[in-house]
N, C-alpha and C positions, 0 to 999 in steps of 0.2 A: 670218329667224327660223324659218321653217317647217321647214327641213332641219337644225336644230340637233339633235345626238344626244349631248348632254352626259351624259344618263342612260341611254344605249343607244338602239337603234333598233327594238326589238321592238314589235309591235303585233298586233292581231287581224286575221286574214285576211278579205278580202272574198270573196263567193261566186265571183267570176271566178277568183281565185287558188286557191280550194278545188277548183273544177272542173278547173283546169289541172294541179293536183297529182294528180288522179285519185282523190280521197278520198271521192267520193260513190257509189262502186260498191256492188254488192250483196254482194260477197264480201270476205273478209279479216278481219284483226284489228281489233277496234273500238278506236278512239283517242279518241273523244269524240262530241259531238253538235253539229250545226249546225241550229238550229230543230228540225224534226221528223225530220231525217235523221241516221243514224249516219255518222260519219266513219270510213272504213276504210282500212287499208293492206293491199294485196294484192300486194306485191312480194317479191322474194327477200331483201330486207334484214331484219335483226332489228329488233324494236321494244323499247324500254326506257322504262319509266315510273318517274319519281321523284316521290314525293309523301309527305307526312307520314302517320303512322298515323291511321286512321279518317277519311281524307279522301275516300274513295269509289273507290279503285282497284279493289277487288273488284266492287262493285255497278255501277260505271260502265264498267269496261273488261273485267275478267276474265270475269265472269258472262255479259255479252252476247256476248263472243267464244265462250265455251264452248257457249252455246245456239244459236249460228248457224254455228259452224265445222264443216264436214262431215268433216274429216279427223281424224287422230290428234292427241292432245294429251298432253303431259306437264306436269303442274302441280305446283309446289312449294307445297303447301297445308298449312302447319303446323297451323293451327287446324281444318282440315276443313270450313270453311264453304262453300267453293266446291264441294266434293264433295257436301255435303248438298243444296245448291241445284240442281246440274246433273246429277248422276249418273243420276237416274231418267229424265230426258228423253234424255240421251245414250245410255242403254242401249236405247232404242227403235230406235236407228240402228246399233248395233254393240256389241261387247264393251267393257265398262268395268271397269277393275281399280283397286283401292285398295291402295297399298303403304304400310303404316304399321308399322314395326318394333315399335312398342309395343302393337299390337293383334293378338292371337292369331288373330282371325277374318279378318284382311286377307290379301291375296296375299302370297306369300313368295318370297324368293330365297336360294338356298343356293350360295354361290360354290364350295363344295367339289365340287358336281356338274359344274363346268366343268373340273376337273382332268383332263387327258388321261392315260390310263394308258399305261405303257410308258416310252419314252425321255424324254418330256417331263414326267413327273409331278413330279420333284423341282424342276425350274425353275418349273413352274406353282405349286407350293406355296410356293416361295421368293417368287414375285411376290405371292401373297396375304399372306404374312407381311410383306413389304416395306410393303404398303399399311397393314397393321394396326399394325406396330411403328414404322415410319419413314415417315409420310406426306409429310414434307418432302424425302425422298430424300437425307439426309445421314448415312447409317449410318457412313460412313468417319470422321466426326467424333465419333461416339458413344463413350461409355466402355465398358469391358469388360462391365459388367453389361447394358447396353442391347444390345450385340452378342450376348451370350449368350442374352438373352431371344428374340432373333430365331431363333437356332439351336434353342432349346428349342421354340418354336412350330412351326417346320418339322417337327421330330421328332414333336411331338404330333399335328399334322394328318396326317402320313403314317401314324401309328399308327391314328388314327380311320378313315382310308380303308381300311385293311387289317384292322382288328379285327372 
């Protein structure tokens, strides 16, 4: 009866298994806590966390990782909470940028500055228009007006670049 797995075989790991997995190191992305030690993943693999809203993902995993991770980080932080908590500390160790398209004081990105002048400019602008007008990549299936909007946008962008 001890080995019955009718409802699954998941269980909490014991210290020996945690050590064997290399999760007690000083570096890496924070995964959780075992007694007073952070469990960290420091391998080349990605880390994915699923948990309900307000269950502690930010305060338990993201914030500790940002406060201890020495390298660069890109964080999708819709509410700006992680930025508020960690940006000051991270700025002591390197450049920290906030990209928030709804905030005029944040860092900015202008894709039109990436357009190569000369023989590549029309194709570069068409690529930008493709992303804006047809993000699914199905322009061939679009109606006349949707295709025309793409051509109009390409013309407008080229005009802006040269006006």
